[in-house]
C-alpha positions in Angstrom: 44.8 -67.5 121.4 45.6 -71.0 119.9 44.0 -74.3 120.7 44.9 -75.9 124.0 45.7 -79.2 122.4 48.4 -77.7 120.2 50.2 -76.3 123.2 50.5 -79.7 125.0 51.3 -82.1 122.2 54.3 -84.3 122.9 57.0 -84.9 120.2 55.6 -87.2 117.5 52.1 -86.8 118.8 49.4 -85.6 116.4 45.7 -84.8 116.5 43.5 -87.4 114.9 40.1 -85.9 115.7 38.7 -82.7 117.2 35.2 -81.8 118.2 33.4 -79.4 120.5 30.0 -78.9 122.0 27.1 -79.2 119.5 25.4 -76.0 118.3 22.1 -77.1 120.0 23.3 -75.1 123.0 22.3 -72.0 121.1 18.7 -73.1 121.1 17.5 -71.4 124.4 18.9 -68.0 123.4 17.5 -68.3 119.8 14.1 -69.2 121.2 14.1 -66.2 123.5 15.1 -63.9 120.6 12.3 -65.5 118.5 9.8 -64.8 121.3 11.1 -61.2 121.5 10.4 -60.8 117.8 6.9 -62.3 118.2 6.2 -59.9 121.1 7.4 -57.0 119.0 5.1 -57.9 116.2 2.2 -58.3 118.7 3.0 -55.0 120.4 1.4 -53.2 117.4 -1.9 -54.5 118.8 -1.0 -54.4 122.5 1.8 -51.9 123.2 2.6 -53.0 126.8 4.3 -56.1 125.2 7.2 -53.8 124.3 8.5 -54.3 127.9 8.5 -58.1 127.2 10.4 -57.5 124.0 13.2 -55.8 125.9 13.4 -58.3 128.6 13.3 -61.3 126.2 15.8 -59.7 123.9 18.3 -59.1 126.7 17.9 -62.6 128.0 18.3 -64.1 124.5 21.4 -62.1 123.8 23.0 -63.2 127.1 22.1 -66.8 126.5 23.5 -66.8 122.9 26.7 -65.1 124.1 27.1 -67.6 127.0 26.6 -70.5 124.6 29.1 -69.1 122.1 31.7 -68.6 124.8 31.1 -72.1 126.2 31.5 -73.6 122.8 34.6 -71.5 122.0 36.3 -72.5 125.2 35.6 -76.3 125.0 37.8 -78.8 123.1 37.5 -82.5 122.9 40.4 -84.2 121.0 41.8 -87.6 120.2 45.5 -87.7 119.5 47.8 -90.6 118.6 48.5 -91.0 122.3 45.7 -89.5 124.4 42.1 -88.4 124.8 42.1 -84.7 125.8 39.1 -82.6 127.0 39.4 -79.0 128.0 36.7 -76.6 129.2 36.9 -73.1 130.5 38.8 -69.9 129.9 40.2 -68.4 133.1 39.0 -71.2 135.3 40.1 -74.2 133.2 39.3 -77.9 133.7 41.2 -80.5 131.7 41.0 -84.3 131.4 43.6 -86.4 129.7 43.8 -90.1 129.5 46.3 -92.3 127.6 44.7 -94.4 124.9 46.4 -97.4 126.4 44.4 -96.8 129.6 41.0 -96.5 128.0 38.9 -99.4 129.1 35.6 -98.5 127.4 33.8 -95.6 125.7 30.0 -95.2 126.2 27.8 -93.0 124.0 24.4 -91.8 125.2 22.1 -90.2 122.6 18.5 -89.2 122.8 16.2 -89.5 119.8 16.8 -85.8 118.9 20.5 -86.3 119.6 20.6 -89.2 117.0 18.7 -87.1 114.5 20.9 -84.0 114.9 24.1 -85.8 115.8 24.9 -84.8 119.4 25.3 -86.8 122.6 27.3 -87.6 125.7 30.5 -89.7 125.7 31.8 -91.3 128.9 35.4 -92.4 128.8 36.2 -95.1 131.3 39.8 -95.8 132.2 41.7 -98.6 133.8 42.5 -97.4 137.3 42.1 -93.7 136.2 38.4 -93.1 136.7 36.0 -91.8 134.1 34.9 -88.5 132.4 31.6 -87.7 130.9 31.8 -85.3 128.0 28.4 -83.8 127.4 26.5 -82.5 124.3 29.4 -83.0 121.9 29.0 -83.1 118.1 29.5 -86.4 116.4 29.8 -88.5 119.5 30.0 -91.8 117.6 32.9 -90.6 115.4 34.6 -89.3 118.5 34.2 -92.8 120.1 35.4 -94.5 117.0 38.6 -92.5 116.9 39.3 -93.5 120.5 38.5 -97.2 120.1 40.3 -97.5 116.7 43.6 -97.4 118.6 
């Protein structure tokens, strides 16, 4: 399966910048797996904790898989002509806006988002509405590629 943006490029259009959801979305699953490991270690002293190990491990694996799948099926691209955002696999949502129609681009980052380089980008268009793209990697660089047009 190729990238969505490559299948919709117009003649003469090329991709300037691509990003996806930041890896921070793995954190809940990794924390569950770490808690499972801690429970496993503590189960040597208190054996009933083995039930918690199984539950936490299953939840952690499911959360990590869901995060991987969401990250794998999400694309945010800036081309020479458009801003393109796609999420989903079977049920797909896309957003495309001509760079000529972009009125402003807002970036929202928390303190941790600034430290680890993730944030939300809202693209506002002239007469075309807006789209909030959440938790993407390098949101300032994404914005700079849109506004450099």
